[in-house]
C-alpha positions in Angstrom: 10.3 168.5 -14.1 7.8 167.1 -16.5 4.2 166.4 -15.5 2.4 163.4 -16.9 -1.4 163.4 -17.1 -3.5 160.4 -17.7 -6.3 160.7 -20.1 -9.2 158.3 -19.4 -11.6 157.8 -22.2 -14.9 156.1 -21.5 -15.6 152.7 -23.0 -17.3 152.8 -26.3 -21.0 151.7 -26.1 -20.2 148.5 -28.1 -17.4 147.5 -25.8 -19.5 147.7 -22.6 -20.7 144.4 -21.2 -24.4 143.7 -21.6 -26.5 144.6 -18.6 -28.5 142.0 -16.6 -26.5 139.0 -17.7 -28.4 138.6 -21.0 -26.2 137.5 -23.8 -23.2 136.7 -21.5 -21.0 134.2 -23.2 -17.8 132.8 -21.8 -15.2 130.2 -22.2 -14.8 127.7 -19.3 -11.2 126.8 -19.1 -10.6 123.6 -17.1 -7.0 123.8 -15.8 -5.4 120.7 -14.6 -2.6 121.0 -12.1 -0.3 118.1 -11.6 2.0 117.9 -8.7 5.1 115.8 -8.8 5.8 113.4 -5.9 9.0 114.2 -4.1 11.9 111.8 -4.9 12.2 109.0 -2.4 15.4 107.8 -0.7 16.4 104.3 0.4 18.0 104.1 3.9 20.7 101.4 4.0 22.4 99.6 6.9 25.9 98.4 6.2 27.5 95.4 7.7 30.6 95.5 9.9 32.6 93.0 11.9 32.1 94.7 15.3 28.5 95.8 15.9 26.5 93.1 17.8 23.6 91.6 15.9 21.3 92.3 18.9 22.2 96.0 18.6 21.2 96.0 15.0 17.9 94.4 15.8 17.4 97.0 18.5 18.1 99.9 16.1 15.6 98.5 13.5 12.9 98.1 16.1 13.5 101.5 17.6 14.1 103.8 14.6 12.2 101.9 11.8 9.2 100.6 13.7 9.8 96.9 12.9 8.7 94.1 15.0 11.3 91.7 16.4 10.8 89.1 13.5 11.1 91.7 10.8 14.2 93.3 12.5 15.8 90.0 12.9 15.3 89.1 9.1 16.7 92.4 8.0 19.7 92.1 10.4 20.5 88.7 8.8 20.3 90.2 5.4 22.8 92.9 6.4 25.0 90.2 7.9 24.9 87.9 4.9 24.8 90.4 2.0 26.7 93.2 3.5 23.9 95.8 3.1 20.1 96.0 3.3 17.4 98.5 2.6 15.7 99.2 5.9 13.2 101.8 4.6 12.2 104.2 1.8 11.4 107.8 2.8 11.3 111.4 1.6 14.7 113.1 1.7 14.1 114.9 5.0 12.9 111.8 6.8 15.7 109.6 5.4 18.2 112.1 6.5 16.8 112.2 10.0 16.7 108.5 10.3 20.3 108.2 9.1 21.4 110.8 11.6 19.5 109.2 14.5 21.0 105.7 13.8 24.5 107.1 13.4 24.3 109.1 16.6 22.8 106.2 18.5 25.5 103.8 17.3 28.2 106.3 18.3 26.8 106.9 21.7 26.9 103.1 22.2 30.4 102.9 20.7 29.5 100.8 17.7 30.8 101.4 14.2 27.4 100.7 12.5 27.1 102.7 9.3 23.7 103.9 7.9 23.5 105.7 4.6 20.8 106.9 2.1 20.6 106.9 -1.7 18.1 108.1 -4.1 15.7 105.5 -5.2 
């Protein structure tokens, strides 16, 4: 077995920092950190021929915090165009909203479809 020993040599006089703070010089480095915003996701409602319009309005009010007039307008857009963006959220929130809507629709025996896509 080999033994290793550390040899410690004292700092040379010229390498020692000055005492008492006299002659201290330093470089101030201003680091700028930038954080990226997480990607956002659009939550979409899709039209079908079976889900009642009143149910869609209820879903929009309940899960997306819309008032009745806003929910009615979005419901008409879904009905006429086949799809509408009902909100834009972070991935986790969008995923949760989609799950809530799909579960609620299934429990009420409606084929309403809700999806999400990256903005």
